[in-house]
TIVO-2410 file (N, C-alpha, C; in nm, 3 decimals):
# residues 91
REC num residu      c1      c2      c3 atome chaine
REC   1      X   4.007  -0.690  -6.217     N      A
REC   1      X   4.063  -0.708  -6.084    CA      A
REC   1      X   3.990  -0.616  -5.989     C      A
REC   2      X   4.012  -0.634  -5.862     N      A
REC   2      X   3.950  -0.550  -5.760    CA      A
REC   2      X   4.039  -0.545  -5.637     C      A
REC   3      X   4.010  -0.445  -5.552     N      A
REC   3      X   4.089  -0.434  -5.430    CA      A
REC   3      X   4.040  -0.537  -5.329     C      A
REC   4      X   4.131  -0.577  -5.244     N      A
REC   4      X   4.099  -0.673  -5.139    CA      A
REC   4      X   4.001  -0.612  -5.041     C      A
REC   5      X   3.903  -0.687  -5.001     N      A
REC   5      X   3.806  -0.639  -4.903    CA      A
REC   5      X   3.875  -0.618  -4.768     C      A
REC   6      X   3.826  -0.520  -4.695     N      A
REC   6      X   3.879  -0.495  -4.562    CA      A
REC   6      X   3.993  -0.396  -4.557     C      A
REC   7      X   4.022  -0.330  -4.667     N      A
REC   7      X   4.126  -0.226  -4.669    CA      A
REC   7      X   4.055  -0.094  -4.693     C      A
REC   8      X   4.074   0.002  -4.603     N      A
REC   8      X   4.005   0.130  -4.616    CA      A
REC   8      X   4.104   0.246  -4.618     C      A
REC   9      X   4.060   0.353  -4.680     N      A
REC   9      X   4.140   0.475  -4.688    CA      A
REC   9      X   4.104   0.563  -4.569     C      A
REC  10      X   4.203   0.601  -4.490     N      A
REC  10      X   4.184   0.690  -4.375    CA      A
REC  10      X   4.278   0.807  -4.387     C      A
REC  11      X   4.237   0.919  -4.328     N      A
REC  11      X   4.323   1.037  -4.323    CA      A
REC  11      X   4.365   1.061  -4.179     C      A
REC  12      X   4.494   1.078  -4.157     N      A
REC  12      X   4.550   1.103  -4.025    CA      A
REC  12      X   4.646   1.220  -4.037     C      A
REC  13      X   4.617   1.327  -3.968     N      A
REC  13      X   4.703   1.446  -3.969    CA      A
REC  13      X   4.733   1.494  -4.111     C      A
REC  14      X   4.632   1.492  -4.196     N      A
REC  14      X   4.649   1.540  -4.333    CA      A
REC  14      X   4.712   1.442  -4.429     C      A
REC  15      X   4.755   1.328  -4.381     N      A
REC  15      X   4.813   1.224  -4.465    CA      A
REC  15      X   4.710   1.114  -4.486     C      A
REC  16      X   4.712   1.052  -4.603     N      A
REC  16      X   4.617   0.945  -4.632    CA      A
REC  16      X   4.688   0.811  -4.631     C      A
REC  17      X   4.625   0.715  -4.563     N      A
REC  17      X   4.680   0.582  -4.546    CA      A
REC  17      X   4.575   0.477  -4.579     C      A
REC  18      X   4.621   0.364  -4.630     N      A
REC  18      X   4.537   0.247  -4.641    CA      A
REC  18      X   4.552   0.171  -4.510     C      A
REC  19      X   4.438   0.135  -4.451     N      A
REC  19      X   4.438   0.071  -4.320    CA      A
REC  19      X   4.365  -0.062  -4.330     C      A
REC  20      X   4.427  -0.170  -4.283     N      A
REC  20      X   4.360  -0.300  -4.284    CA      A
REC  20      X   4.254  -0.305  -4.174     C      A
REC  21      X   4.137  -0.356  -4.207     N      A
REC  21      X   4.028  -0.370  -4.111    CA      A
REC  21      X   3.987  -0.517  -4.107     C      A
REC  22      X   3.941  -0.562  -3.992     N      A
REC  22      X   3.898  -0.701  -3.980    CA      A
REC  22      X   4.014  -0.789  -3.937     C      A
REC  23      X   3.982  -0.896  -3.869     N      A
REC  23      X   4.084  -0.985  -3.814    CA      A
REC  23      X   4.179  -1.042  -3.918     C      A
REC  24      X   4.127  -1.075  -4.036     N      A
REC  24      X   4.212  -1.136  -4.139    CA      A
REC  24      X   4.313  -1.039  -4.198     C      A
REC  25      X   4.292  -0.909  -4.177     N      A
REC  25      X   4.380  -0.808  -4.236    CA      A
REC  25      X   4.466  -0.734  -4.135     C      A
REC  26      X   4.452  -0.763  -4.008     N      A
REC  26      X   4.524  -0.684  -3.908    CA      A
REC  26      X   4.674  -0.710  -3.915     C      A
REC  27      X   4.744  -0.609  -3.958     N      A
REC  27      X   4.890  -0.608  -3.962    CA      A
REC  27      X   4.929  -0.463  -3.979     C      A
REC  28      X   4.943  -0.392  -3.869     N      A
REC  28      X   4.967  -0.250  -3.876    CA      A
REC  28      X   5.107  -0.214  -3.924     C      A
REC  29      X   5.190  -0.312  -3.949     N      A
REC  29      X   5.319  -0.283  -4.013    CA      A
REC  29      X   5.299  -0.261  -4.162     C      A
REC  30      X   5.178  -0.286  -4.210     N      A
REC  30      X   5.149  -0.275  -4.353    CA      A
REC  30      X   5.070  -0.150  -4.388     C      A
REC  31      X   5.067  -0.049  -4.301     N      A
REC  31      X   5.001   0.076  -4.337    CA      A
REC  31      X   5.072   0.135  -4.458     C      A
REC  32      X   4.995   0.180  -4.555     N      A
REC  32      X   5.053   0.232  -4.678    CA      A
REC  32      X   5.009   0.375  -4.698     C      A
REC  33      X   5.105   0.466  -4.704     N      A
REC  33      X   5.076   0.607  -4.729    CA      A
REC  33      X   5.053   0.627  -4.879     C      A
REC  34      X   4.954   0.710  -4.911     N      A
REC  34      X   4.922   0.736  -5.050    CA      A
REC  34      X   4.945   0.883  -5.084     C      A
REC  35      X   5.000   0.907  -5.202     N      A
REC  35      X   5.011   1.044  -5.250    CA      A
REC  35      X   4.883   1.080  -5.325     C      A
REC  36      X   4.876   1.201  -5.377     N      A
REC  36      X   4.754   1.251  -5.441    CA      A
REC  36      X   4.709   1.164  -5.558     C      A
REC  37      X   4.800   1.125  -5.644     N      A
REC  37      X   4.759   1.043  -5.759    CA      A
REC  37      X   4.718   0.902  -5.716     C      A
REC  38      X   4.782   0.848  -5.614     N      A
REC  38      X   4.744   0.717  -5.563    CA      A
REC  38      X   4.605   0.720  -5.502     C      A
REC  39      X   4.571   0.830  -5.436     N      A
REC  39      X   4.437   0.844  -5.379    CA      A
REC  39      X   4.333   0.845  -5.491     C      A
REC  40      X   4.361   0.916  -5.600     N      A
REC  40      X   4.269   0.917  -5.714    CA      A
REC  40      X   4.246   0.775  -5.766     C      A
REC  41      X   4.354   0.701  -5.782     N      A
REC  41      X   4.342   0.564  -5.832    CA      A
REC  41      X   4.266   0.476  -5.732     C      A
REC  42      X   4.297   0.490  -5.605     N      A
REC  42      X   4.230   0.409  -5.503    CA      A
REC  42      X   4.079   0.437  -5.504     C      A
REC  43      X   4.041   0.564  -5.515     N      A
REC  43      X   3.899   0.597  -5.516    CA      A
REC  43      X   3.828   0.533  -5.635     C      A
REC  44      X   3.894   0.526  -5.749     N      A
REC  44      X   3.834   0.456  -5.863    CA      A
REC  44      X   3.825   0.306  -5.833     C      A
REC  45      X   3.927   0.251  -5.775     N      A
REC  45      X   3.931   0.109  -5.743    CA      A
REC  45      X   3.822   0.071  -5.642     C      A
REC  46      X   3.790   0.162  -5.550     N      A
REC  46      X   3.686   0.136  -5.451    CA      A
REC  46      X   3.548   0.123  -5.514     C      A
REC  47      X   3.531   0.177  -5.633     N      A
REC  47      X   3.400   0.174  -5.700    CA      A
REC  47      X   3.362   0.035  -5.750     C      A
REC  48      X   3.457  -0.053  -5.758     N      A
REC  48      X   3.428  -0.188  -5.804    CA      A
REC  48      X   3.534  -0.236  -5.902     C      A
REC  49      X   3.510  -0.353  -5.960     N      A
REC  49      X   3.609  -0.411  -6.051    CA      A
REC  49      X   3.659  -0.310  -6.155     C      A
REC  50      X   3.786  -0.323  -6.190     N      A
REC  50      X   3.849  -0.229  -6.281    CA      A
REC  50      X   3.952  -0.301  -6.368     C      A
REC  51      X   3.986  -0.237  -6.475     N      A
REC  51      X   4.093  -0.281  -6.564    CA      A
REC  51      X   4.202  -0.174  -6.563     C      A
REC  52      X   4.317  -0.209  -6.612     N      A
REC  52      X   4.428  -0.113  -6.620    CA      A
REC  52      X   4.384   0.012  -6.696     C      A
REC  53      X   4.313  -0.007  -6.807     N      A
REC  53      X   4.269   0.108  -6.887    CA      A
REC  53      X   4.182   0.205  -6.808     C      A
REC  54      X   4.102   0.154  -6.714     N      A
REC  54      X   4.019   0.242  -6.630    CA      A
REC  54      X   4.107   0.335  -6.548     C      A
REC  55      X   4.214   0.280  -6.493     N      A
REC  55      X   4.304   0.360  -6.409    CA      A
REC  55      X   4.387   0.456  -6.493     C      A
REC  56      X   4.427   0.413  -6.611     N      A
REC  56      X   4.501   0.502  -6.701    CA      A
REC  56      X   4.414   0.623  -6.735     C      A
REC  57      X   4.287   0.600  -6.760     N      A
REC  57      X   4.195   0.711  -6.791    CA      A
REC  57      X   4.186   0.809  -6.676     C      A
REC  58      X   4.182   0.760  -6.552     N      A
REC  58      X   4.178   0.848  -6.434    CA      A
REC  58      X   4.298   0.942  -6.435     C      A
REC  59      X   4.415   0.886  -6.461     N      A
REC  59      X   4.538   0.967  -6.462    CA      A
REC  59      X   4.537   1.066  -6.578     C      A
REC  60      X   4.498   1.021  -6.696     N      A
REC  60      X   4.495   1.110  -6.813    CA      A
REC  60      X   4.395   1.223  -6.795     C      A
REC  61      X   4.283   1.195  -6.729     N      A
REC  61      X   4.182   1.298  -6.706    CA      A
REC  61      X   4.228   1.402  -6.605     C      A
REC  62      X   4.317   1.365  -6.515     N      A
REC  62      X   4.359   1.454  -6.407    CA      A
REC  62      X   4.490   1.529  -6.436     C      A
REC  63      X   4.580   1.464  -6.508     N      A
REC  63      X   4.714   1.521  -6.529    CA      A
REC  63      X   4.744   1.538  -6.677     C      A
REC  64      X   4.827   1.634  -6.707     N      A
REC  64      X   4.868   1.659  -6.845    CA      A
REC  64      X   4.994   1.578  -6.876     C      A
REC  65      X   4.974   1.448  -6.896     N      A
REC  65      X   5.085   1.361  -6.933    CA      A
REC  65      X   5.040   1.274  -7.049     C      A
REC  66      X   5.136   1.212  -7.115     N      A
REC  66      X   5.103   1.127  -7.229    CA      A
REC  66      X   5.059   0.989  -7.180     C      A
REC  67      X   4.994   0.916  -7.269     N      A
REC  67      X   4.938   0.787  -7.232    CA      A
REC  67      X   5.045   0.686  -7.191     C      A
REC  68      X   5.159   0.688  -7.256     N      A
REC  68      X   5.266   0.593  -7.221    CA      A
REC  68      X   5.313   0.615  -7.077     C      A
REC  69      X   5.331   0.740  -7.040     N      A
REC  69      X   5.374   0.771  -6.904    CA      A
REC  69      X   5.265   0.729  -6.804     C      A
REC  70      X   5.141   0.761  -6.836     N      A
REC  70      X   5.030   0.723  -6.747    CA      A
REC  70      X   5.023   0.572  -6.731     C      A
REC  71      X   5.036   0.499  -6.841     N      A
REC  71      X   5.029   0.352  -6.837    CA      A
REC  71      X   5.144   0.295  -6.754     C      A
REC  72      X   5.265   0.350  -6.770     N      A
REC  72      X   5.381   0.304  -6.692    CA      A
REC  72      X   5.360   0.332  -6.543     C      A
REC  73      X   5.307   0.450  -6.511     N      A
REC  73      X   5.283   0.486  -6.371    CA      A
REC  73      X   5.178   0.394  -6.309     C      A
REC  74      X   5.069   0.367  -6.382     N      A
REC  74      X   4.965   0.278  -6.331    CA      A
REC  74      X   5.020   0.138  -6.313     C      A
REC  75      X   5.101   0.092  -6.407     N      A
REC  75      X   5.161  -0.040  -6.397    CA      A
REC  75      X   5.248  -0.052  -6.271     C      A
REC  76      X   5.328   0.049  -6.243     N      A
REC  76      X   5.413   0.049  -6.123    CA      A
REC  76      X   5.326   0.051  -5.997     C      A
REC  77      X   5.222   0.132  -5.999     N      A
REC  77      X   5.128   0.139  -5.887    CA      A
REC  77      X   5.067   0.002  -5.859     C      A
REC  78      X   5.017  -0.064  -5.963     N      A
REC  78      X   4.955  -0.195  -5.946    CA      A
REC  78      X   5.057  -0.301  -5.903     C      A
REC  79      X   5.179  -0.293  -5.953     N      A
REC  79      X   5.284  -0.387  -5.910    CA      A
REC  79      X   5.307  -0.376  -5.760     C      A
REC  80      X   5.308  -0.254  -5.708     N      A
REC  80      X   5.326  -0.234  -5.564    CA      A
REC  80      X   5.208  -0.292  -5.486     C      A
REC  81      X   5.089  -0.272  -5.538     N      A
REC  81      X   4.970  -0.324  -5.470    CA      A
REC  81      X   4.964  -0.476  -5.476     C      A
REC  82      X   5.009  -0.533  -5.586     N      A
REC  82      X   5.017  -0.679  -5.594    CA      A
REC  82      X   5.117  -0.732  -5.492     C      A
REC  83      X   5.231  -0.666  -5.481     N      A
REC  83      X   5.335  -0.710  -5.387    CA      A
REC  83      X   5.284  -0.706  -5.243     C      A
REC  84      X   5.198  -0.611  -5.213     N      A
REC  84      X   5.140  -0.599  -5.078    CA      A
REC  84      X   5.013  -0.683  -5.062     C      A
REC  85      X   4.977  -0.756  -5.167     N      A
REC  85      X   4.858  -0.843  -5.167    CA      A
REC  85      X   4.730  -0.764  -5.140     C      A
REC  86      X   4.718  -0.647  -5.204     N      A
REC  86      X   4.600  -0.564  -5.189    CA      A
REC  86      X   4.501  -0.580  -5.303     C      A
REC  87      X   4.536  -0.664  -5.401     N      A
REC  87      X   4.449  -0.687  -5.516    CA      A
REC  87      X   4.407  -0.832  -5.522     C      A
REC  88      X   4.291  -0.855  -5.579     N      A
REC  88      X   4.246  -0.992  -5.601    CA      A
REC  88      X   4.168  -0.998  -5.732     C      A
REC  89      X   4.154  -1.115  -5.783     N      A
REC  89      X   4.076  -1.135  -5.905    CA      A
REC  89      X   3.929  -1.107  -5.876     C      A
REC  90      X   3.855  -1.071  -5.979     N      A
REC  90      X   3.711  -1.049  -5.963    CA      A
REC  90      X   3.644  -1.173  -5.907     C      A
REC  91      X   3.535  -1.144  -5.833     N      A
REC  91      X   3.454  -1.255  -5.786    CA      A
REC  91      X   3.461  -1.285  -5.644     C      A
***
């Protein structure tokens, strides 16, 4: 999977937000604030296509938590991004 094109990470007053860019994405009611772990995941996602295991590894490398917790957290994160239509299939 990969992130939808036209969504960028911006910092405003020390807070990080995903901001839609381009006419097809303009909907400023959909600004999404990201916490520290979400920013880590987003930065990996920006690098190109990814799998759930790629994101789990990012969390395991950064935090001292077990794999089950990391996998559950990544799953919840991706569910939220799917609900906001920020993900798309490769290609």
